[in-house]
C-alpha distance (Angstrom), angle and dihedral (degrees) to the residues before:
residue distance angle dihedral
M1 . . .
V2 3.79 . .
K3 3.81 116.5 .
I4 3.77 135.6 -169.7
R5 3.78 106.8 -138.0
L6 3.80 145.9 143.1
K7 3.80 124.5 -80.4
R8 3.81 113.0 -159.8
F9 3.79 123.3 -129.6
G10 3.77 133.1 159.7
T11 3.76 131.5 68.9
K12 3.76 133.1 -63.3
K13 3.83 110.4 -54.2
R14 3.84 90.7 -0.3
P15 3.80 105.0 86.0
V16 3.78 124.7 -175.0
Y17 3.79 120.2 178.3
R18 3.78 137.2 -154.4
I19 3.77 118.4 -153.3
V20 3.79 107.1 -130.7
V21 3.78 141.7 177.1
I22 3.80 107.8 -128.7
D23 3.79 141.1 157.5
S24 3.81 108.3 -93.6
R25 3.82 91.3 -128.7
N26 3.82 93.0 61.3
R27 3.79 121.9 91.8
R28 3.81 120.3 -97.8
D29 3.80 95.6 -99.4
G30 3.80 95.4 33.9
R31 3.77 126.8 123.7
P32 3.81 110.6 -62.7
I33 3.77 127.5 -143.7
E34 3.82 90.0 -135.2
E35 3.80 138.5 -11.7
I36 3.79 109.9 -131.3
G37 3.79 105.9 168.2
F38 3.78 153.4 1.7
Y39 3.82 133.9 -123.4
D40 3.81 127.4 -171.3
P41 3.83 112.5 179.9
R42 3.82 93.5 -176.9
H43 3.81 95.0 75.8
E44 3.79 121.8 82.1
P45 3.01 106.6 -103.9
S46 3.79 97.8 23.9
L47 3.79 115.5 -102.9
I48 3.82 111.1 -121.2
R49 3.82 124.1 173.0
F50 3.81 129.3 173.5
E51 3.79 133.0 -178.4
Q52 3.79 93.8 -126.7
E53 3.81 96.6 -158.8
S54 3.80 93.3 51.4
L55 3.81 92.7 44.9
K56 3.79 91.7 50.8
K57 3.82 91.9 46.6
W58 3.81 93.6 52.0
L59 3.80 94.2 44.9
E60 3.81 89.5 51.9
C61 3.82 89.7 49.6
G62 3.81 89.7 56.7
A63 3.80 103.1 -100.0
Q64 3.82 110.3 158.0
P65 3.83 117.4 -137.0
T66 3.78 117.8 -142.9
D67 3.82 118.5 -117.3
V68 3.82 92.6 -99.2
V69 3.80 93.1 48.3
Q70 3.81 90.5 47.7
R71 3.81 88.9 54.5
L72 3.81 91.2 48.1
I73 3.82 91.1 51.2
K74 3.81 90.1 53.7
Q75 3.82 91.6 47.6
A76 3.80 92.0 49.8
Q77 3.81 92.7 48.8
S78 3.80 93.7 48.5
A79 3.81 93.3 50.4
């Protein structure tokens, strides 16, 4: 199954995440199929960016977002 989930970057205690499309059997920081967004929780308010066309394409293809990514999508759409 293909999932849309977070891939962690940054240094210790300073996380930055990329929102990626990846096979669910791969490890968290494994090689993604495609990078479709960016999330930085350290800013106030949090910085969330999506490539809308890519996100829409993957959701239509049946990719399942994780709970956190689903929440981030809602936050980005409401802002």
